[in-house]
Each structure stands twice: as C-alpha cells, then as structure tokens.
Steps between C-alpha positions, in 0.01 A plus 500: 500500500545130424486560124764772530718266704461224239601738220800632695610147586470390137708799384760434773518133403547582132757774567712290736478206260625722214790639705599189695332160475193299594620410850552864601164592344330225702671621816370852434147362455523303826621810689232720339221256585629466855513878550155550346353220711647643821385851403147377425486305825604802707272739314185285484569254784410212269578338167259359246519133411622588152780717645610219729489244219693721258761587761550134590527399134758771432708406804471121460540477122748787480695354792498154343631649175786670684583210731476222242625710207200397290313788336196285421375536857462875454366462148217289645380785727274674245343166409437406862347842573275483192388144562439557873281801424315303231433228760373761746265644237375153409453393862304814592275434202446133590469538877373855550178687439694759301830461321792704630488756220132560572567543871785743434337695220129506575528831687653663191320323215145379470520198271250223445598169660568333165749779412680454834528129418641572153743751645612248759557229239676747271746577781545132585573424133736794467692409816534137391621618159752744655637233730535261209664749267742600777611137530525468123734799482694392813572153362546578130696826500801646674476707818532834321203415278302396809583829676392703195184291470425555869545876469357573156302196385316409818425862589375570145276193509358606839430855382341371178282256695387772738424743215294231327302458822436873528372502142275199563367640828470862387120499481484377861762747619303794360189390685 
C-alpha cells in the first residue's frame, strides 16, 4: 500500500508540476501525505517511525519552501530521507545484534551473516550516494532538471540497484 501511495504521489507531483508550477506540486504532495497519514492512522491505529518522519519532512520542508519561497528546502527532502535511513541502517549495525535489514528480512530470506552485513553496507552506500547526487542536481541544475531527475533518474537508479541485489542474492533466494 505504501509503495502504491509513493508512486501515485510521485505521478501527482510530476503532473501538477508540468501543468502548473513547483509550489502547487508541493502543495499537492503535502495534502496527499496528510490524507495518507490520516488514513493509515485510522485504519491501523498507528504509524511507523518512517511514516512519521517522512510526513514531518514533507510538511516541514514543503511548508518552508512555500512560506519562504525557497525551493531548496523541498529539494533537500530526498537527501534528508536517504541520509536518515542510512544512519538508521548504520546505527542498527553498530548497536544491535542484527542490522535492520536482517531483522526485517530474515523471515523471508535465509542469508549468512556476512551477506546481511554486505547487503546493509550496500544500502548505506547507495543511500549516501543518492542523497549526494540529489544535492548535486539540486544545486547545479534548474528545477525542471531536478524534477525530471527525481522522477526518472532516481527511480531508475533505485530499480537498477534493487535488480543488481536480486541477481547477487539469487542463489540464496532459491534456497
């Protein structure tokens, strides 16, 4: 459900940006996240930490962009999300018995501990890279280029990264 919401929100953002402008697209994203958050809260009676964090980032950074008329606040959101998740993955590795990916995936995949560690560090590296490349595009290109990168470039990189993981983990998935 969350993945479907993210895809719908991304399409809405892109469509409204194409028809109107960035500010209206941000407003649509804020409204969509608010409605989805309220819906999730009523349906499940709780929100995950990642849902709360993402909602707050959308509202705070999107709101700051609209109030201060500075699009960089909103352009920072993907970087903040990526880097926060990278920090969570790193902290669960350093301070936990199992990293977060291992805790979440061990019921579905039986991987040796050293593979879970590699997978965790691969995700940390990828998220740091994605946050950095987002900032590079945000600061060095115009807003339209950033929007197209966000929709096509970032999504393509994510899909490619995930496919590479499936290929690398295929022998473990079959077992």
